[in-house]
Structure formats: C-alpha cells, structure tokens
C-alpha angles and dihedrals in degrees: 000000000000118000105214112190091206138009104285103024096100093049092047094047111030110013089117092051091049089052090057096044120103120213131027118333134185137194113215114196106205095194090047102122130109115262120242098206139116097208122065119235123247090247095052091045089052088054090056101255124143099203138022090241092055091051094048097049093046092049091048090053091047090052092050090054092048094047090050090053090048093048090236132133113249113233127172132192119213100252114116119223111291098258087062100048135074098231128240127104117356110251116246097359101108093042091048093051097045090052094056119110108265093243092062116117110218122203118203128185121257090231100231114180094329121099094203090056091048092051092051090049096049097044093044094049090048091053092047096048111123093004115145118243133046120351114255121265121230117209129203105248110231143245087016098065091037089077090073115110112252092022109165093032134094088263094060098101094048091047091049092050091051099042116113091197102044108013104074096095092047092051093046092052092044088062091070104019137048103232108209116186105243100169128019101180126189107184120229121217095271093048092046092052090053093047093046090054091053093047092048088058087077093066095151092066104037098090096050091045089053090053090062100033107029122223093350092162093059120123118258091028147122099291094061093073123062126186125196126179132195108233111218117178110254122240134199124229125234094343094278097113095251112139116246095175133010094042107164113239123255107292111237129183118299 
C-alpha cells in the first residue's frame, strides 16, 4: 500500500519496487479529492488547465492509466490538492490506515523538500504507531532525492544524510526511527521502460516538473534508482541518552 501525496508520486518514486512486488498492491493518493474552488491554482494554470475541475478529472484519468500499468489498485482520499485546502489534518488518512488488515505493508514518503509529502509522512506514521504487523517502509521521494550527488550508487544514503540541500527530512526522521535499507533498486532496461511508461501517463505535469528538476527523465538519471527503508522506532540505552537504535549514519559531505 503506497501512500502517494499527489497523483504521480508513487510512479515517480517506487514504480520499480511495485514491479518486483508479489501479491496485491494499491496506490493511495492522499490529495486525491475534487477541489471546491472557483479560482485555479498556480500549479494547475502552469499545466495549461482552465479550471480546477478540468485539472482534477484529467489527473484522475492519468492516475488510472498509470495504476493499470503498475498492476496496482487506484485509491483516492478526499483531500483536494494543497492549493485548494485550508491545511490541518488530512481527511480520511488516519481512519483509512487503522482499518487496514494488520499484514499490510504501508509505504510513506520521506518528505524531502516538499511540505505535502512531510505532512503525509508525519500523519501516517502517527496513525501507524503501535500497529501490529510489519513496520512501515519509507521511500525516497523522487525526483527530489535524486538530486543528491552519487544517487544510484552505494554512497547514496551517506550522501543524502550529509546533504544540506536534500538531507533534512532524512536526518529528521533518523532522530526517531532507525532507517534500515530494505530495498536498494537499480532498474534494468526492462524495468526502466515499464516505469517510464507509468510516469509518462501523467503528461499534464511533466513540463512543470521539468522546470524545477531539469531533465529528470534522462537515462541514466535519477528515476532509475529507488531507495526504501524500513522505519523501526528508535530506542535509548540505559537511560543515558545514548542511541541504541536509530543512530544516524556517519554524515559525509553533501
């Protein structure tokens, strides 16, 4: 069960992982609700839409195509995209997570440089705290983390941890969780072709994403490497404040 803050985040970040996963999967878009607004957001206008309704219905159809290619069930929660909502707790998220079967593995975004991603992460982890079953996974949200030098190499985690520009979310989460690398995926040509097809389903957003992240679809490039951690709550040993688990890795240069 992948929590995707917006339409496209799951495909960008974990399409390769979903392609390797046996059993039923689902992509849950947290900001997947229809907007109730008269004025179009700056993001939707930048994508070429005339009204919020037009943008929403096109994105919903794009997401359906991508989920079909990924072999995942499409699920949406009733929150509109963040420019159209007031803030506060995300509607339906906690109830949805607590109602899941205990054997469900939930993937949440790392929250790198994107406040909507951070809100989904924090509220999801709070709802999942103490829940029986497997510990949640945390996935590197792409293309954000893909800007780290040495991304897609064995040095990626250390570089991420030490990066002033991209590492804040990783360091923050490492303060309360031990982040154990569960999947370090380097896509082969077949897997990359499948992921590219899913990402290209979101045609309405590709140009604005490229404005902020450059040629993110290039090959080789940032989307061909996916990182997923298991998030285990950190503990302290003997009451002295020394970390027993969850110790952040050695911080290298950014």
